[in-house]
NUNUDREN-661968 format. One record per residue: residue number from 1; residue in one letter; x, y, z of N, C-alpha, C, O in turn. Coordinates in pm, 1 decimal, m for minus. Layout:
{resi: NUM, resn: A, nu: X, nv: Y, nw: Z, cau: X, cav: Y, caw: Z, cu: X, cv: Y, cw: Z, ou: X, ov: Y, ow: Z}
...
END
This chain:
{resi: 1, resn: M, nu: m329.6, nv: 783.2, nw: m1193.8, cau: m316.8, cav: 734.4, caw: m1128.8, cu: m436.5, cv: 623.8, cw: m1106.8, ou: m471.9, ov: 653.8, ow: m992.8}
{resi: 2, resn: S, nu: m463.3, nv: 588.6, nw: m1119.7, cau: m634.7, cav: 458.4, caw: m1126.8, cu: m603.3, cv: 430.4, cw: m964.8, ou: m494.2, ov: 442.7, ow: m909.2}
{resi: 3, resn: Y, nu: m787.6, nv: 370.8, nw: m878.3, cau: m816.4, cav: 348.5, caw: m758.2, cu: m930.9, cv: 253.5, cw: m779.2, ou: m1036.0, ov: 307.9, ow: m813.1}
{resi: 4, resn: R, nu: m932.3, nv: 146.3, nw: m768.5, cau: m1002.6, cav: 79.5, caw: m765.3, cu: m1078.7, cv: 35.8, cw: m597.0, ou: m997.4, ov: m0.7, ow: m512.2}
{resi: 5, resn: G, nu: m1178.0, nv: 39.2, nw: m569.4, cau: m1218.8, cav: 5.2, caw: m413.7, cu: m1343.7, cv: m106.3, cw: m406.7, ou: m1436.4, ov: m47.6, ow: m462.7}
{resi: 6, resn: L, nu: m1367.0, nv: m170.7, nw: m386.5, cau: m1464.2, cav: m224.6, caw: m324.2, cu: m1537.5, cv: m174.5, cw: m154.8, ou: m1482.2, ov: m117.6, ow: m60.7}
{resi: 7, resn: A, nu: m1669.5, nv: m220.4, nw: m169.1, cau: m1752.6, cav: m230.2, caw: m74.1, cu: m1869.3, cv: m270.7, cw: m67.6, ou: m1959.7, ov: m292.4, ow: m148.3}
{resi: 8, resn: A, nu: m1845.7, nv: m283.0, nw: 111.1, cau: m1990.3, cav: m377.3, caw: 140.4, cu: m2158.1, cv: m274.5, cw: 67.8, ou: m2259.9, ov: m338.4, ow: 41.2}
{resi: 9, resn: Q, nu: m2153.0, nv: m144.8, nw: 51.6, cau: m2249.9, cav: m99.5, caw: 71.6, cu: m2143.2, cv: 9.4, cw: m49.5, ou: m2023.9, ov: 36.0, ow: m63.7}
{resi: 10, resn: P, nu: m2267.4, nv: 42.6, nw: m112.6, cau: m2210.4, cav: 186.1, caw: m202.3, cu: m2187.4, cv: 364.5, cw: m112.6, ou: m2259.2, ov: 419.8, ow: m29.3}
{resi: 11, resn: L, nu: m2105.7, nv: 392.4, nw: m153.6, cau: m2050.8, cav: 469.0, caw: m29.5, cu: m2129.5, cv: 612.5, cw: m47.1, ou: m2124.1, ov: 656.6, ow: m161.9}
{resi: 12, resn: D, nu: m2198.4, nv: 688.7, nw: 43.8, cau: m2258.5, cav: 829.2, caw: m51.0, cu: m2139.8, cv: 895.0, cw: m53.8, ou: m2037.6, ov: 839.7, ow: m13.2}
{resi: 13, resn: K, nu: m2139.7, nv: 1021.5, nw: m102.3, cau: m2061.0, cav: 1102.5, caw: m110.6, cu: m1947.4, cv: 1158.8, cw: m84.4, ou: m1837.9, ov: 1189.3, ow: m131.7}
{resi: 14, resn: K, nu: m2050.0, nv: 1163.1, nw: 60.3, cau: m1910.6, cav: 1221.2, caw: 195.1, cu: m1766.8, cv: 1110.5, cw: 221.7, ou: m1651.9, ov: 1117.3, ow: 265.3}
{resi: 15, resn: S, nu: m1867.9, nv: 1003.1, nw: 159.5, cau: m1742.6, cav: 884.3, caw: 235.3, cu: m1685.3, cv: 872.5, cw: 112.4, ou: m1566.6, ov: 850.4, ow: 136.8}
{resi: 16, resn: L, nu: m1708.6, nv: 875.5, nw: m65.2, cau: m1625.3, cav: 928.1, caw: m124.7, cu: m1508.8, cv: 1060.9, cw: m181.3, ou: m1428.9, ov: 1079.5, ow: m273.0}
{resi: 17, resn: A, nu: m1550.2, nv: 1116.8, nw: m85.9, cau: m1479.7, cav: 1238.4, caw: m81.7, cu: m1365.8, cv: 1223.5, cw: 9.8, ou: m1257.3, ov: 1274.3, ow: m18.4}
{resi: 18, resn: S, nu: m1387.7, nv: 1144.6, nw: 137.6, cau: m1352.9, cav: 1137.4, caw: 211.6, cu: m1202.2, cv: 1005.4, cw: 190.2, ou: m1093.3, ov: 1008.6, ow: 247.5}
{resi: 19, resn: V, nu: m1245.0, nv: 919.2, nw: 104.9, cau: m1149.9, cav: 844.7, caw: 69.2, cu: m1080.1, cv: 874.9, cw: m32.0, ou: m960.7, ov: 846.4, ow: m23.0}
{resi: 20, resn: E, nu: m1131.9, nv: 946.8, nw: m171.5, cau: m1037.6, cav: 1023.7, caw: m275.6, cu: m961.5, cv: 1080.0, cw: m230.1, ou: m847.8, ov: 1048.7, ow: m265.4}
{resi: 21, resn: K, nu: m977.3, nv: 1221.6, nw: m102.3, cau: m862.2, cav: 1281.7, caw: m33.7, cu: m746.3, cv: 1205.8, cw: 49.9, ou: m634.4, ov: 1249.2, ow: 77.0}
{resi: 22, resn: S, nu: m816.4, nv: 1052.0, nw: 91.1, cau: m720.6, cav: 1045.7, caw: 156.5, cu: m635.5, cv: 938.6, cw: 17.4, ou: m532.1, ov: 885.6, ow: 58.2}
{resi: 23, resn: L, nu: m657.1, nv: 919.5, nw: m72.9, cau: m588.4, cav: 859.5, caw: m148.2, cu: m547.9, cv: 918.0, cw: m251.8, ou: m534.2, ov: 841.9, ow: m347.6}
{resi: 24, resn: K, nu: m521.3, nv: 1032.3, nw: m271.5, cau: m428.1, cav: 1120.1, caw: m323.0, cu: m291.7, cv: 1218.9, cw: m282.9, ou: m224.9, ov: 1311.1, ow: m329.6}
{resi: 25, resn: G, nu: m299.7, nv: 1142.9, nw: m178.8, cau: m142.0, cav: 1096.4, caw: m157.6, cu: m80.4, cv: 1041.6, cw: m189.2, ou: 35.7, ov: 1047.0, ow: m148.6}
{resi: 26, resn: F, nu: m120.0, nv: 957.7, nw: m279.0, cau: m25.0, cav: 841.7, caw: m347.4, cu: m22.6, cv: 872.0, cw: m479.9, ou: 21.9, ov: 776.9, ow: m544.1}
{resi: 27, resn: A, nu: m62.6, nv: 998.0, nw: m570.7, cau: m58.0, cav: 1049.5, caw: m669.2, cu: 23.2, cv: 1169.0, cw: m627.7, ou: m3.0, ov: 1253.4, ow: m542.0}
{resi: 28, resn: T, nu: 203.3, nv: 1149.9, nw: m764.8, cau: 240.6, cav: 1240.9, caw: m749.1, cu: 309.2, cv: 1361.8, cw: m876.8, ou: 363.4, ov: 1316.9, ow: m977.8}
{resi: 29, resn: G, nu: 301.4, nv: 1455.8, nw: m862.3, cau: 291.5, cav: 1587.0, caw: m903.8, cu: 202.3, cv: 1650.8, cw: m1011.5, ou: 178.2, ov: 1768.5, ow: m985.0}
{resi: 30, resn: D, nu: 154.7, nv: 1613.1, nw: m1108.5, cau: 72.6, cav: 1656.3, caw: m1176.8, cu: m81.8, cv: 1499.3, cw: m1214.2, ou: m164.7, ov: 1498.3, ow: m1305.3}
{resi: 31, resn: Q, nu: m68.1, nv: 1430.5, nw: m1140.4, cau: m146.0, cav: 1279.0, caw: m1172.0, cu: m248.7, cv: 1286.3, cw: m1199.4, ou: m244.9, ov: 1389.7, ow: m1266.2}
{resi: 32, resn: V, nu: m358.4, nv: 1251.4, nw: m1201.0, cau: m467.5, cav: 1259.6, caw: m1187.1, cu: m488.8, cv: 1117.5, cw: m1138.2, ou: m438.8, ov: 1009.1, ow: m1168.4}
{resi: 33, resn: L, nu: m630.8, nv: 1178.9, nw: m1004.8, cau: m666.0, cav: 994.2, caw: m936.7, cu: m788.8, cv: 951.4, cw: m1021.2, ou: m877.8, ov: 1036.4, ow: m1018.8}
{resi: 34, resn: S, nu: m807.8, nv: 875.3, nw: m1072.4, cau: m902.0, cav: 782.1, caw: m1136.0, cu: m1004.7, cv: 726.1, cw: m1060.1, ou: m979.9, ov: 606.5, ow: m1044.2}
{resi: 35, resn: V, nu: m1111.0, nv: 759.6, nw: m1005.0, cau: m1192.6, cav: 649.4, caw: m887.3, cu: m1303.8, cv: 546.9, cw: m948.2, ou: m1415.8, ov: 585.3, ow: m981.8}
{resi: 36, resn: T, nu: m1264.3, nv: 426.8, nw: m957.2, cau: m1365.4, cav: 308.9, caw: m953.4, cu: m1422.0, cv: 281.3, cw: m812.8, ou: m1350.1, ov: 236.6, ow: m723.5}
{resi: 37, resn: A, nu: m1552.9, nv: 309.1, nw: m795.3, cau: m1604.9, cav: 172.9, caw: m668.0, cu: m1713.2, cv: 148.4, cw: m702.4, ou: m1808.2, ov: 211.5, ow: m748.9}
{resi: 38, resn: Q, nu: m1672.0, nv: m42.2, nw: m650.8, cau: m1751.4, cav: m104.8, caw: m692.3, cu: m1824.2, cv: m158.1, cw: m559.3, ou: m1767.3, ov: m131.1, ow: m453.6}
{resi: 39, resn: T, nu: m1946.4, nv: m232.3, nw: m553.5, cau: m1967.8, cav: m284.1, caw: m384.2, cu: m1964.5, cv: m405.4, cw: m354.8, ou: m2042.9, ov: m452.9, ow: m437.0}
{resi: 40, resn: D, nu: m1937.2, nv: m466.4, nw: m309.7, cau: m1950.6, cav: m645.0, caw: m289.9, cu: m2025.4, cv: m652.2, cw: m114.9, ou: m2009.5, ov: m582.7, ow: m14.6}
{resi: 41, resn: P, nu: m2070.4, nv: m716.8, nw: m131.8, cau: m2140.6, cav: m743.9, caw: m10.4, cu: m2108.2, cv: m844.0, cw: 94.6, ou: m2146.2, ov: m841.9, ow: 211.6}
{resi: 42, resn: S, nu: m1989.6, nv: m982.2, nw: 2.9, cau: m1950.6, cav: m1014.3, caw: 43.8, cu: m1859.8, cv: m1043.1, cw: 130.0, ou: m1846.0, ov: m1149.6, ow: 190.3}
{resi: 43, resn: I, nu: m1766.7, nv: m903.1, nw: 140.1, cau: m1668.7, cav: m858.8, caw: 242.1, cu: m1700.3, cv: m750.6, cw: 390.0, ou: m1624.6, ov: m678.6, ow: 455.1}
{resi: 44, resn: V, nu: m1848.9, nv: m781.7, nw: 402.1, cau: m1944.0, cav: m781.3, caw: 500.4, cu: m1923.9, cv: m658.9, cw: 552.4, ou: m2012.8, ov: m618.9, ow: 627.5}
{resi: 45, resn: G, nu: m1796.6, nv: m561.3, nw: 526.1, cau: m1781.3, cav: m425.5, caw: 578.0, cu: m1605.0, cv: m377.1, cw: 514.2, ou: m1519.4, ov: m443.5, ow: 455.8}
{resi: 46, resn: G, nu: m1606.9, nv: m305.9, nw: 536.8, cau: m1492.6, cav: m212.0, caw: 536.7, cu: m1468.0, cv: m196.3, cw: 394.2, ou: m1561.9, ov: m215.0, ow: 316.9}
{resi: 47, resn: L, nu: m1351.0, nv: m163.6, nw: 349.3, cau: m1314.7, cav: m132.3, caw: 245.3, cu: m1163.5, cv: m229.4, cw: 191.2, ou: m1060.9, ov: m259.5, ow: 252.1}
{resi: 48, resn: I, nu: m1202.5, nv: m252.2, nw: 74.5, cau: m1111.7, cav: m329.5, caw: m19.1, cu: m1042.8, cv: m236.4, cw: m120.6, ou: m1093.0, ov: m222.8, ow: m232.2}
{resi: 49, resn: V, nu: m929.1, nv: m171.1, nw: m86.1, cau: m831.0, cav: m77.8, caw: m227.5, cu: m747.0, cv: m148.4, cw: m315.8, ou: m680.4, ov: m245.6, ow: m280.1}
{resi: 50, resn: E, nu: m748.2, nv: m99.6, nw: m437.5, cau: m621.7, cav: m139.1, caw: m530.9, cu: m565.7, cv: 27.1, cw: m625.7, ou: m602.5, ov: 93.9, ow: m722.3}
{resi: 51, resn: V, nu: m466.5, nv: 28.6, nw: m529.0, cau: m413.4, cav: 120.4, caw: m600.9, cu: m255.8, cv: 145.2, cw: m635.0, ou: m165.8, ov: 169.5, ow: m554.6}
{resi: 52, resn: G, nu: m245.7, nv: 128.3, nw: m816.6, cau: m151.2, cav: 106.3, caw: m878.0, cu: m101.9, cv: m82.5, cw: m853.6, ou: m142.1, ov: m180.3, ow: m916.7}
{resi: 53, resn: D, nu: m32.5, nv: m77.1, nw: m772.5, cau: 32.8, cav: m172.2, caw: m723.4, cu: m5.1, cv: m210.1, cw: m588.8, ou: 9.6, ov: m318.1, ow: m531.7}
{resi: 54, resn: K, nu: m56.7, nv: m101.7, nw: m548.4, cau: m56.0, cav: m138.7, caw: m316.3, cu: m226.8, cv: m263.4, cw: m350.7, ou: m331.2, ov: m238.9, ow: m411.0}
{resi: 55, resn: Y, nu: m201.2, nv: m330.9, nw: m311.9, cau: m358.7, cav: m332.3, caw: m251.9, cu: m344.9, cv: m331.9, cw: m105.3, ou: m253.2, ov: m387.6, ow: m45.0}
{resi: 56, resn: I, nu: m485.2, nv: m235.7, nw: m26.9, cau: m559.1, cav: m220.1, caw: 75.3, cu: m615.7, cv: m303.1, cw: 104.6, ou: m670.3, ov: m345.9, ow: 3.0}
{resi: 57, resn: D, nu: m667.0, nv: m418.7, nw: 270.6, cau: m802.0, cav: m498.2, caw: 310.7, cu: m842.1, cv: m443.4, cw: 406.4, ou: m804.3, ov: m461.3, ow: 522.2}
{resi: 58, resn: M, nu: m903.4, nv: m388.3, nw: 377.2, cau: m938.3, cav: m385.2, caw: 511.5, cu: m1093.0, cv: m397.4, cw: 530.8, ou: m1170.1, ov: m313.9, ow: 578.1}
{resi: 59, resn: S, nu: m1110.7, nv: m483.1, nw: 497.6, cau: m1257.8, cav: m521.2, caw: 534.3, cu: m1234.1, cv: m649.3, cw: 618.4, ou: m1138.4, ov: m722.5, ow: 643.3}
{resi: 60, resn: I, nu: m1413.0, nv: m639.7, nw: 662.3, cau: m1437.2, cav: m719.7, caw: 773.2, cu: m1393.7, cv: m872.7, cw: 777.0, ou: m1344.2, ov: m947.9, ow: 861.0}
{resi: 61, resn: V, nu: m1433.4, nv: m881.4, nw: 654.2, cau: m1444.1, cav: m1017.2, caw: 644.9, cu: m1295.0, cv: m1095.2, cw: 594.5, ou: m1287.3, ov: m1213.0, ow: 559.8}
{resi: 62, resn: T, nu: m1212.7, nv: m1023.9, nw: 598.9, cau: m1025.6, cav: m1082.5, caw: 620.4, cu: m1026.3, cv: m1032.9, cw: 758.6, ou: m910.7, ov: m1059.4, ow: 791.5}
{resi: 63, resn: K, nu: m1092.8, nv: m966.4, nw: 883.1, cau: m1054.0, cav: m987.4, caw: 991.9, cu: m1105.1, cv: m1119.0, cw: 996.5, ou: m1032.9, ov: m1216.6, ow: 976.0}
{resi: 64, resn: I, nu: m1197.3, nv: m1125.2, nw: 1016.3, cau: m1270.5, cav: m1246.8, caw: 1084.9, cu: m1168.1, cv: m1334.9, cw: 1097.8, ou: m1104.8, ov: m1366.0, ow: 1198.7}
{resi: 65, resn: Q, nu: m1153.6, nv: m1389.2, nw: 934.2, cau: m1006.8, cav: m1479.9, caw: 886.4, cu: m947.4, cv: m1465.0, cw: 942.0, ou: m941.0, ov: m1554.0, ow: 1026.7}
{resi: 66, resn: K, nu: m873.0, nv: m1381.3, nw: 955.0, cau: m723.6, cav: m1339.7, caw: 1051.1, cu: m778.8, cv: m1408.9, cw: 1217.0, ou: m701.4, ov: m1449.1, ow: 1303.9}
{resi: 67, resn: I, nu: m856.3, nv: m1408.1, nw: 1221.8, cau: m879.4, cav: m1390.1, caw: 1394.1, cu: m932.5, cv: m1583.6, cw: 1424.6, ou: m899.2, ov: m1652.3, ow: 1521.2}
{resi: 68, resn: S, nu: m1009.1, nv: m1620.6, nw: 1320.8, cau: m1055.5, cav: m1771.6, caw: 1358.1, cu: m930.6, cv: m1819.9, cw: 1313.6, ou: m914.9, ov: m1934.2, ow: 1356.6}
{resi: 69, resn: N, nu: m820.6, nv: m1775.8, nw: 1235.5, cau: m691.9, cav: m1883.9, caw: 1172.8, cu: m606.5, cv: m1835.3, cw: 1316.5, ou: m501.7, ov: m1899.0, ow: 1326.7}
{resi: 70, resn: S, nu: m622.8, nv: m1762.6, nw: 1399.4, cau: m548.3, cav: m1781.6, caw: 1486.3, cu: m611.2, cv: m1811.0, cw: 1618.7, ou: m523.1, ov: m1840.4, ow: 1699.5}
{resi: 71, resn: L, nu: m709.6, nv: m1813.5, nw: 1661.5, cau: m788.1, cav: m1925.3, caw: 1759.1, cu: m791.4, cv: m2074.2, cw: 1699.1, ou: m803.2, ov: m2155.8, ow: 1790.5}
{resi: 72, resn: S, nu: m786.5, nv: m2115.6, nw: 1609.9, cau: m782.7, cav: m2228.0, caw: 1544.1, cu: m584.1, cv: m2292.2, cw: 1573.8, ou: m571.9, ov: m2414.0, ow: 1560.9}
{resi: 73, resn: Q, nu: m510.4, nv: m2248.4, nw: 1593.2, cau: m420.4, cav: m2224.3, caw: 1570.5, cu: m312.8, cv: m2242.8, cw: 1738.2, ou: m215.1, ov: m2315.3, ow: 1756.5}
{resi: 74, resn: A, nu: m394.9, nv: m2127.3, nw: 1854.5, cau: m359.4, cav: m2194.7, caw: 1932.1, cu: m414.4, cv: m2281.9, cw: 2015.0, ou: m398.8, ov: m2274.3, ow: 2136.9}
{resi: 75, resn: V, nu: m500.7, nv: m2394.7, nw: 1943.0, cau: m607.4, cav: m2494.8, caw: 2035.2, cu: m462.4, cv: m2588.6, cw: 2009.7, ou: m453.9, ov: m2702.7, ow: 2055.2}
END
């Protein structure tokens, strides 16, 4: 099973190990987790994770966009 992640800054060993531990729950049986971590400063902070066909966006830029959209709809 492959994991692709984006972070605003390179992850240190402790953070990467924590992410890998969390993602092992997606693996079943004897599947091996393959991790590819990349950086993208445009996401400001947080993580964007792809595990198989699942996409989890926990980036700050997406949260800011959601708040901005909510505020513009309320007016």
